[in-house]
N, C-alpha and C positions, 0 to 999 in steps of 0.2 A: 577345482585345480589348486593345488598348493602353491604358495608363493615361495620363490627361491630367493635367498638373499643376493643382492646384486654385487656386493663385495664381501668376500670371505676372509681376506687377508688385510691386516691393518697396516697403515702407513702409506707413504707415497710409493706407487708402483711405477716401474719402467714401462715403456711401450710394450716390450715383449711380455712382461708379467701381466699387463692388461689384457693383452691378446689371449694369453693362456687362460686367465680367469673368464674371459668371454666365452671361450670354447667350453669350459666347465659349465658356466651359466646357461648357455644355449642347450647343451646336452640335458641338463636338468629341467629345463622348461618343457621338454618333450617326454623325458623318461617318467615323470610323475603322473602322466595322464592315465595310463592303463597298466595293470599288473604291478610288478615290482617296481618301486619307486626309483631304483637306481639302474634300470636296464631299459633298453628301447625294443619295443615290439616292431614287427615289420611295418605296421601301419604308422607308428610314431616316427620311424626312420623316413618313411615317404613324406610325411608332413614336414619334417625337419629339412630334407632335401628341397622340397617344393618351396619352402619359405626362406631358407637360409643358404642354400647352394644353387640357387636358380641359375646363375650365370656360369658357374664352374662345372656343373653337372647337367648341362642342357640335354645331352643325349641319353642320359640315364634316369629319366623321370617317368617312363611308362612303367606299367605294372610288371612286365616280363623282365625288364632291366632291374627293377627294384628287387624282384624274387631272387634273380641270379646273384645280385650284389649281396643281398642279405645272407643267402646260402654261403657264399664265399667268406663273408666276414664272421659268420657264426661258427667259430672253430670248435666249440664244445657241443654244438648242435642241440642247444637247449631252447631254441626258438626265441631267444633274447639276445640283445647285444649289450654286453657289458661296456663300461667306459673304455677299458683297454681294447676291446674289439672295435669299438667306434673310432678310436684313435688311429687304427690302421687306415680307415678311410680318410681321415683328416690328413695323415701323413702322406698318403698317396696323392690326395688333391693338391697338397702344398708342393710336393715335388713336381707334379705335372704342371702346376701353375708357374713355378720357378723356370721350368724348361721352356714353357711357352713364351714367357717374358723374354728369355734370351733368344728365342727364334725370331721374335719381333725386333730384335736389335741387330738384324742382318745375319742371324744364325752363328754369331761368334760364341765360342765357348769360354771367352774370358769373362770374369766377373767385374763388370763396371757398373755398379749401381749408383 
């Protein structure tokens, strides 16, 4: 397995920039394993979810759920997820987590972080 550089941008990074870089690095840790080095296969996606989204996607870790999720994300039907296709998943998980956090605050729709 190829090593992915842990930091690709030079200089001091903000917390948000570090988070973005982490998403990129995690994607590449899995994308380099099988097939094209910059796409995820269904198996690579399952491994990524099993190891890195274990708490946020608890109910979507069985094979049938992975199959359905992969099919939905693979917009061009090439049996691989590009980084852009993968980011749709990350965006959905982030939005759902944000909504869940607010539900835990008594269901208020106000943003009081």
